[in-house]
C-alpha positions in Angstrom: 8.5 -2.9 -16.1 6.4 -1.2 -13.4 7.3 1.0 -10.5 5.6 -1.6 -8.3 7.9 -4.4 -9.5 10.9 -2.2 -8.9 9.9 -1.0 -5.4 8.9 -4.5 -4.3 12.3 -6.0 -5.2 13.7 -5.3 -1.7 12.5 -3.6 1.5 15.1 -0.8 1.1 16.1 1.3 -1.8 19.6 2.8 -1.2 19.8 6.5 -2.0 23.2 6.9 -3.5 25.4 10.0 -4.0 28.4 9.2 -6.3 31.4 11.4 -5.6 34.0 9.4 -7.6 33.3 7.6 -10.9 35.7 4.8 -10.0 33.3 3.9 -7.1 30.2 3.4 -9.2 30.7 -0.1 -10.4 32.1 -1.7 -7.2 29.5 0.1 -5.1 26.6 -1.2 -7.4 28.0 -4.7 -7.1 28.3 -4.5 -3.3 24.7 -3.2 -2.9 23.2 -5.7 -5.4 25.1 -8.7 -4.0 23.9 -7.6 -0.5 20.3 -8.1 -1.7 19.3 -4.5 -2.6 18.0 -4.8 -6.2 16.9 -1.2 -6.9 19.4 1.6 -6.6 18.5 5.3 -6.7 21.4 7.4 -7.9 20.8 11.0 -7.0 21.6 13.6 -9.7 23.4 15.8 -7.1 26.9 15.5 -8.6 28.1 16.3 -12.1 29.1 12.6 -12.7 25.9 11.1 -11.5 24.5 10.3 -15.0 27.7 8.7 -16.1 27.7 6.7 -12.9 24.2 5.3 -13.8 25.6 4.0 -17.1 28.6 2.3 -15.3 26.4 0.8 -12.6 24.0 -0.6 -15.2 26.9 -2.2 -17.1 28.4 -3.6 -13.8 25.1 -5.1 -12.6 22.7 -5.5 -15.6 20.2 -7.4 -13.4 19.8 -4.5 -11.0 17.2 -1.7 -11.3 19.4 1.4 -11.6 17.3 4.6 -11.4 17.9 8.3 -10.8 16.8 10.5 -7.9 16.6 14.3 -7.5 14.8 14.5 -10.8 13.4 18.1 -10.4 13.1 19.6 -13.9 13.4 19.0 -17.7 17.2 18.9 -17.6 17.4 16.2 -14.9 14.6 14.3 -16.5 16.3 14.3 -19.9 19.7 13.4 -18.3 18.0 10.4 -16.7 16.6 9.2 -20.0 20.0 9.7 -21.7 21.7 7.7 -18.9 19.3 4.8 -19.5 17.7 5.0 -16.0 15.4 2.1 -15.2 13.2 4.4 -13.1 13.1 8.0 -11.9 12.4 9.5 -8.5 11.5 13.1 -7.6 11.4 14.7 -4.2 8.2 16.5 -5.3 6.4 17.2 -8.5 5.6 20.1 -10.8 3.5 20.5 -14.0 6.6 20.2 -16.2 7.6 16.9 -14.7 4.0 15.6 -14.9 3.9 16.3 -18.6 7.3 14.7 -19.2 6.4 11.6 -17.2 3.1 11.2 -19.1 5.0 11.0 -22.4 7.7 8.6 -21.1 7.7 4.9 -20.7 10.2 5.0 -17.8 8.6 4.4 -14.4 8.3 7.6 -12.4 8.0 8.0 -8.6 6.9 11.5 -7.7 7.2 12.9 -4.2 4.5 14.2 -1.8 4.4 15.2 1.8 0.8 16.4 2.3 -2.7 15.1 1.6 -3.2 17.9 -1.0 0.0 16.8 -2.9 -1.1 13.2 -2.7 -4.6 14.0 -4.0 -3.1 16.0 -7.0 -0.9 13.0 -7.9 -3.8 10.5 -7.6 -5.8 12.7 -10.0 -2.9 12.2 -12.5 -3.1 8.5 -12.1 -0.3 7.8 -9.7 -0.7 5.1 -7.1 2.9 4.8 -5.9 4.5 7.9 -4.4 7.7 8.9 -2.6 6.9 10.3 0.9 9.5 12.9 1.4 11.0 14.2 3.7 9.6 11.3 5.7 10.7 12.0 9.3 10.5 15.8 9.0 7.0 15.5 7.4 5.5 13.5 10.3 6.8 10.0 9.8 4.7 7.0 10.4 1.9 9.0 12.1 1.5 11.1 9.0 1.4 8.1 6.7 -1.3 6.4 8.9 -3.3 9.6 8.8 -3.0 9.9 5.0 -3.9 6.2 4.6 -7.4 6.8 6.2 -8.9 8.9 3.4 -6.5 7.8 0.7 -6.1 4.0 1.1 -5.4 3.5 -2.6 -1.9 5.1 -2.4 1.3 3.2 -1.6 4.4 5.0 -0.4 8.2 4.7 -0.4 9.1 6.9 2.5 12.6 8.5 2.3 14.4 11.0 4.5 15.8 10.5 7.9 15.0 6.8 8.1 17.5 4.5 9.8 18.0 0.8 10.3 16.2 1.1 13.6 13.2 3.0 12.3 12.7 1.3 9.0 10.7 -1.6 10.4 8.1 0.9 11.8 7.5 2.2 8.3 7.5 -1.3 6.7 4.8 -2.4 9.2 2.3 0.0 7.6 -0.1 -1.3 5.0 0.5 1.7 2.7 4.3 1.3 2.6 6.0 -0.9 0.0 9.6 -0.1 0.8 11.8 2.7 2.3 14.6 4.8 0.9 17.8 5.0 3.0 21.4 6.0 3.1 22.6 4.3 6.3 24.2 1.4 4.4 26.3 3.9 2.4 28.9 4.7 5.1 31.1 7.5 3.6 34.3 6.2 5.3 33.8 2.7 4.0 33.3 4.1 0.5 36.3 6.3 0.9 38.3 3.2 2.0 36.8 1.1 -0.8 35.7 -1.5 1.7 33.1 -3.0 -0.6 32.8 -6.2 1.6 31.6 -4.1 4.6 29.2 -2.2 2.3 27.8 -5.5 1.1 27.3 -6.6 4.7 25.4 -3.4 5.5 23.3 -3.9 2.3 22.5 -7.5 3.4 21.4 -6.3 6.8 19.2 -3.7 5.1 17.7 -6.2 2.7 16.6 -8.4 5.6 14.7 -5.6 7.4 11.0 -6.4 8.0 
């Protein structure tokens, strides 16, 4: 399994924060049934790793990965949880060494040409562009694409249903990460049908 295959499974990767374990399985089903095949579960809550296991059990066909992988502890937690892929907001030497030794697809983050060049020198062709809007958005990606056309991005951070098509129109963007289909009130109300409808809308973005 390659990171390219995972990222090309849908135009949007939902970036999920799990607050209650009981929400993990039905949320995974709603997102997957709505057409979002790759789910990034951020390791920002103590139950996130356990949620990954439950989501994988609920929807074995989905790619269930971890986000906010920032150090050895979160990397190892991802491996233990059985993550299908890992996403980091940036990168450091510790993560590069761990990723090199692992078979799990890894998507490191970059926001500047120098960061992109460093990751290219380590053999990475697919990167997370984060924080997308704050780091210059589509204009920055166009500029990076000039001297570094071999790199493809998954921009994440501040992207909405309205702005996603602007990113997806770029030749160096494979998909975008987003949270707009994860309405907190709908999750609180356990309105999985409404979440599925938002996921379907996201999966049809072009």
